[in-house]
GUBA-367067 format. One line per field, with one value per residue (C-alpha): residue in one letter; x negated, y negated, z negated. Coordinates in steps of 0.1 Angstrom, whole numbers, plus 2048, in hexadecimal, padded with zeros to 3 digits. Layout:
BEGIN
aa <- a_...
c1 <- X_...
c2 <- Y_...
c3 <- Z_...
//
This chain:
BEGIN
aa <- m_l_s_t_l_f_t_r_r_p_a_v_l_d_t_a_m_w_t_p_d_g_t_t_v_v_q_r_y_r_g_a_v_g_e_r_e_g_a_i_v_l_v_y_t_a_d_g_d_r_g_m_s_y_f_a_a_a_c_l_g_c_t_y_r_a_a_s_s_t_s_r_t_r_l_t_e_q_e_a_a_d_l_a_n_t_h_a_a_n_c_r_a_l_d_r_g_i_p_t_a_p_d_d_d_q_a_a_k_i_v_r_a_r_l_a_g_m_r_k_h_g_t_t_s_r_q_h_v_h_l_s_d_f_h_a_d_r_v_d_l_q_r_p_a_d_f_i_k_v_r_m_l_r_l_a_q_d_e_p_d_f_l_t_a_q_p_t_a_s_g_t_g_t_q_f_l_l_l_p_h_p_p_r_t_r_t_r
c1 <- C1B_C13_BEF_BF3_C04_BE5_BCA_BAC_BA6_B83_B6F_B6D_B49_B3D_B31_B16_B07_B0E_AF2_AFB_AF0_ACF_AC3_AB1_ABE_AA3_AB5_AD8_AE4_B07_B17_B2F_B50_B59_B5E_B62_B47_B40_B34_B15_AF8_AE1_ABC_AB3_A9B_AA2_A8F_A78_A61_A46_A32_A3D_A5A_A72_A8E_AB2_ACC_AF3_B10_B2C_B44_B3F_B2E_B0C_AF0_ACA_AAF_A97_A8B_A92_A72_A7F_A67_A73_A78_A62_A72_A6C_A7A_A99_A9E_A9A_AB5_ACC_AC9_AD0_AEE_AFC_AF8_B0B_B25_B48_B54_B60_B54_B68_B5D_B4A_B51_B62_B4A_B50_B59_B3D_B4C_B4C_B29_B1D_B2C_B19_AF9_B01_B0A_AE8_AD6_AEA_AE3_ABD_ABD_AAD_AB9_A9F_A84_A77_A66_A73_A77_A6D_A89_A81_A96_A8F_AA4_AC3_ABB_AD6_AF0_AE9_B04_B1D_B10_B0D_AF9_AD5_ABA_AC1_AE3_AD4_ABA_AD4_AEA_ACD_AC4_AE8_AE7_AC7_AD8_AF8_AEA_AC7_AC9_ACE_AB7_A9C_A8D_A6B_A52_A3A_A15_A0D_A28_A37_A57_A6D_A68_A86_A83_A9F_A9F_AA3_AC3_AC5_ABD_ADB_AE4_AEE_B0F_B17
c2 <- 6EC_6E2_6E1_6C3_6B1_6B4_6AF_69C_67A_673_661_63C_630_61A_5F9_5F9_617_610_60D_600_618_60E_5FD_606_5F4_5EC_5D7_5CD_5B0_5AC_58A_581_56E_565_585_59A_5AA_596_5A2_5B6_5A6_5BF_5BA_5D1_5D8_5E9_5F9_5E0_5E0_5C9_5E0_5CC_5CE_5B0_5AD_59D_596_59A_595_5AD_594_577_570_568_576_56D_57B_55D_541_51C_51A_536_550_574_57C_591_5A9_590_572_587_591_56D_562_580_578_554_55B_575_55D_542_555_556_571_591_5B2_5B9_5DC_5EC_5D9_5EB_5F6_5E6_5FB_5FE_5E1_5CA_5D4_5CC_5AA_5A5_5AE_597_579_57E_57C_55D_54C_552_544_521_503_4ED_507_516_534_557_562_584_596_5AE_5C6_5B1_595_5A9_5AD_595_5A7_5CA_5CB_5C0_5D6_5F6_605_614_602_61A_60B_5E8_5F3_604_5E5_5CF_5E5_5E4_5BD_5BD_5D0_5BD_59A_598_572_575_590_5A6_5C7_5D4_5ED_5E1_5DC_5FD_60F_61F_60A_5EF_5C9_5B2_58E_574_55D_537_527_51D_4F8_4E1_4D0_4AC_4A1_47F
c3 <- DD9_DB5_DBE_DD4_DB6_DA2_DBB_DAF_DBD_DC8_DAD_DB1_DB3_D97_DA5_D8B_D9A_DBF_DD8_DFB_E17_E25_E05_DE6_DC7_DAE_D95_D8B_D77_D68_D63_D47_D4B_D27_D14_D35_D4A_D6A_D8C_D92_DA5_DB6_DBE_DDB_DF6_E17_E34_E43_E61_E55_E3D_E1F_E07_E06_DF0_DEE_DD3_DD9_DC2_DC3_DB6_DCD_DEE_DE0_DF4_DF4_E08_E0A_DF4_DFA_E0D_E24_E19_E13_DEF_DD9_DC0_DA3_DB7_DC0_D9C_D90_DA9_DA0_D7B_D7F_D94_D7C_D60_D73_D89_D7D_D94_D87_D96_DB7_DB8_DD5_DF5_E11_E2B_E4D_E6B_E85_E9A_E7C_E71_E95_E92_E71_E84_EA1_E89_E76_E96_EA3_E81_E86_EA9_EA6_EBB_ECB_ECE_EEE_EDF_ED9_EB4_EA6_E94_E78_E63_E44_E56_E4D_E28_E1E_E32_E26_E0A_E24_E40_E2C_E48_E4B_E60_E7D_E81_E83_E9C_EB3_EB2_EBB_ED8_EE5_EE1_EF5_F11_F0F_F0A_F18_F16_EF1_EE4_EF5_EEA_EF5_EE9_ECE_ED6_EC5_EDA_EBC_EB7_EC6_EC0_EC2_ECD_ECB_EE9_EE5_EEE_F12_F17_F15_F35_F33_F42_F4A
//
C-alpha cells in the first residue's frame, strides 16, 4: 500500500536531448528571450530515398519549419544550420517541451496534407514523391519512414486518382507519383 504512494514517475525527457522518431539530430540551437532560455531549434536529417542526405530545421517553441531554401532546393546541413541559428537568434518563443506525438490517424492526416500541398495546379504531369519531401513534417509526425510509406501505399489504394504506387525500375522498391488535379470544367 505504501509502495504505491512513493512510486517513481517516469523521467521527463529533456527537450535539449530529444530526437524525434525517424530523425537524426545533428545540431541544436537555443534561443534567448531576455534573461530566459528560449526554444530549441533542431537541425536534423531523416531517412531518404534519393541516395543523398538532406536536412531540415524545426523550432520546438513555435511553428517554424524549414526543409528547402527560397529557391525550393533541399537544404544542406550548413544551410539548415544557418536557418536554425538565425531563427534561434530572432525567435521570442519559450521552449514548449517535447510535442505530443499524434495518434496514427492524425499522423496519416499530416502525410495526406503534405501530399496535397505538393500537388500542383495547372500541370498535366505526374510528380514523383520522395521521403525527403516529408522532412519538414518529421518533428510533428514523430514516425519512421516505414510509417510514411505504409500510409502512402494505403492512399494509393484508397485514392488512385490522387496518388499511385508502382515498382521502381530496378524492382527493389516502390515509387510514388502524385497525379495532377483533374481538369476544371467550365460552367456557364
